[in-house]
C-alpha positions as CSV (number, residue, x, y, z in Angstrom):
1,M,-26.7,-68.5,-10.1
2,Y,-29.4,-67.3,-7.3
3,P,-28.4,-67.1,-3.7
4,E,-29.1,-69.9,-1.8
5,H,-31.1,-68.2,1.1
6,T,-34.0,-67.5,-2.0
7,P,-36.3,-70.3,-1.7
8,H,-37.8,-69.0,-5.4
9,A,-37.0,-67.7,-8.6
10,P,-37.3,-63.7,-8.8
11,A,-40.2,-64.2,-11.7
12,Q,-42.3,-65.4,-8.9
13,R,-42.2,-62.7,-6.7
14,A,-45.2,-60.5,-6.4
15,V,-44.8,-56.9,-7.3
16,E,-47.0,-54.2,-5.6
17,V,-47.7,-50.9,-8.0
18,H,-48.3,-47.7,-6.2
19,Q,-50.2,-45.0,-8.5
20,P,-50.1,-41.6,-7.6
21,T,-53.4,-39.2,-6.6
22,P,-53.9,-36.4,-8.3
23,L,-54.7,-33.4,-6.2
24,P,-57.5,-31.1,-7.1
25,P,-56.3,-27.6,-8.5
26,A,-56.2,-24.8,-6.0
27,V,-59.5,-22.3,-6.5
28,P,-58.4,-19.0,-5.4
29,V,-61.0,-17.5,-3.0
30,A,-61.5,-13.6,-3.6
31,A,-61.1,-12.0,-0.1
32,P,-62.6,-8.5,0.6
33,V,-60.2,-5.7,0.3
34,V,-60.4,-3.7,3.7
35,P,-60.0,-0.2,2.9
36,V,-57.7,2.0,4.8
37,Q,-57.9,5.4,5.9
38,P,-55.5,7.7,4.1
39,G,-53.1,9.1,6.5
40,T,-53.6,6.3,8.9
41,V,-51.7,2.6,9.3
42,P,-54.0,0.0,10.6
43,A,-52.3,-2.4,13.5
44,V,-53.0,-5.1,11.0
45,A,-52.6,-4.7,7.2
46,S,-53.7,-7.1,4.4
47,I,-52.5,-7.2,0.8
48,V,-54.2,-8.6,-2.0
49,L,-51.6,-10.1,-4.4
50,P,-52.6,-10.4,-8.1
51,D,-53.6,-14.0,-7.9
52,G,-56.2,-13.0,-5.0
53,R,-54.6,-14.5,-2.2
54,V,-54.7,-12.1,0.9
55,V,-51.5,-11.4,3.0
56,T,-52.2,-10.3,6.5
57,G,-49.6,-8.9,8.6
58,Y,-48.4,-6.5,11.2
59,A,-47.5,-3.1,9.8
60,I,-43.6,-2.1,10.7
61,E,-43.0,1.6,11.3
62,P,-39.6,2.4,9.9
63,T,-37.0,2.9,12.3
64,R,-35.8,6.5,13.0
65,P,-32.2,7.3,13.5
66,E,-31.0,8.2,16.6
67,P,-30.5,12.4,16.5
68,V,-26.8,13.0,16.2
69,A,-25.1,15.7,18.4
70,A,-24.2,18.6,16.1
71,K,-20.6,19.2,15.6
72,P,-18.9,22.4,15.1
73,A,-17.9,22.9,11.2
74,V,-14.6,22.8,10.4
75,S,-13.8,25.1,7.2
76,R,-11.9,23.8,4.4
77,T,-9.7,26.8,4.4
78,A,-8.4,25.8,8.6
79,V,-7.6,22.0,7.4
80,N,-6.0,23.2,4.0
81,V,-3.9,25.6,6.5
82,A,-3.3,23.1,8.6
83,L,-1.9,20.5,6.3
84,G,0.1,23.1,4.6
85,G,1.8,23.9,7.9
86,A,2.2,20.3,8.5
87,G,4.1,20.1,5.0
88,F,5.9,23.3,5.4
89,L,7.4,21.8,8.8
90,A,8.5,18.5,7.3
91,V,9.9,20.4,4.2
92,C,11.9,22.5,6.6
93,G,13.0,19.6,8.7
94,G,14.2,18.0,5.5
95,L,16.4,20.8,4.3
96,V,18.1,21.1,7.5
97,L,19.1,17.8,7.2
98,L,20.0,17.9,4.0
99,T,22.1,21.1,4.6
100,S,23.4,19.3,7.3
101,F,24.6,16.6,5.0
102,I,26.2,18.9,2.4
103,A,28.3,20.6,4.9
104,A,29.5,17.3,6.1
105,L,30.0,16.2,2.7
106,T,32.0,19.3,2.2
107,A,34.3,18.8,5.0
108,F,34.9,15.2,4.3
109,I,35.8,16.2,0.7
110,T,38.1,19.3,1.9
111,Q,39.8,16.8,4.2
112,L,40.6,14.3,1.7
113,I,42.2,16.9,-0.5
114,I,44.1,18.5,2.3
115,L,45.2,14.9,3.0
116,A,46.5,14.1,-0.7
117,A,48.3,17.6,-1.2
118,V,50.1,16.6,2.4
119,I,50.9,13.5,1.3
120,F,51.9,14.1,-2.6
121,G,54.1,17.6,-1.3
122,G,56.1,14.9,1.3
123,W,56.7,12.8,-1.6
124,I,58.0,15.7,-3.9
125,A,60.2,17.1,-0.9
126,V,61.8,13.5,-0.3
127,Q,62.1,13.5,-4.1
128,L,64.1,17.1,-4.0
129,F,66.1,16.9,-0.7
130,S,67.4,13.4,-0.7
131,A,70.9,12.5,-1.9
132,S,70.6,11.1,-5.3
133,G,74.1,10.3,-6.1
134,H,75.5,13.7,-6.9
135,R,76.1,16.4,-4.9
136,G,75.8,20.0,-6.2
137,G,75.4,21.1,-9.9
138,T,73.7,19.9,-12.9
139,T,74.7,16.9,-14.7
140,V,73.7,17.0,-18.3
141,N,74.5,14.1,-20.7
142,I,75.4,15.1,-24.6
143,R,76.7,12.5,-26.7
144,K,77.7,10.4,-24.3
145,A,80.1,13.2,-22.6
146,V,79.4,14.1,-19.1
147,I,79.7,17.6,-18.5
148,K,79.5,19.1,-15.0
149,R,78.8,22.4,-14.5
150,N,79.1,25.1,-11.5
151,H,81.4,22.0,-10.2
152,F,84.9,23.6,-9.3
153,H,87.7,21.4,-8.7
154,G,90.1,22.7,-6.4
């Protein structure tokens, strides 16, 4: 039950108890307030906190921004005119491209119509001028009787 290297039981060991030592409460010491001349900043400034403690330190001067070189003012009207001109040029360029596209599309459709007319016209011409089995005259079928007009036998 107990480890072999332990010569005695745990109940026989000596126990040492440490009690904490309380600290006395801090007594605030009122430091004298150093009067400051109005309009001047001392090299070392002291501040009295509400609990009576005094904080002393060096005063920090606020940093001043570097002077900026004066830039010429650009009027809003000039900016608007410039932007309007750039927009107008963009629109004009787009319209030129659009009109070129419309002209090319119109020419393409016209060529397709002409090609269809040539092909259809050629088909009609072949139908009209080809030998269809009878020469001259018109054949009319009436009640299964074949009548040939304008065909004279000699």
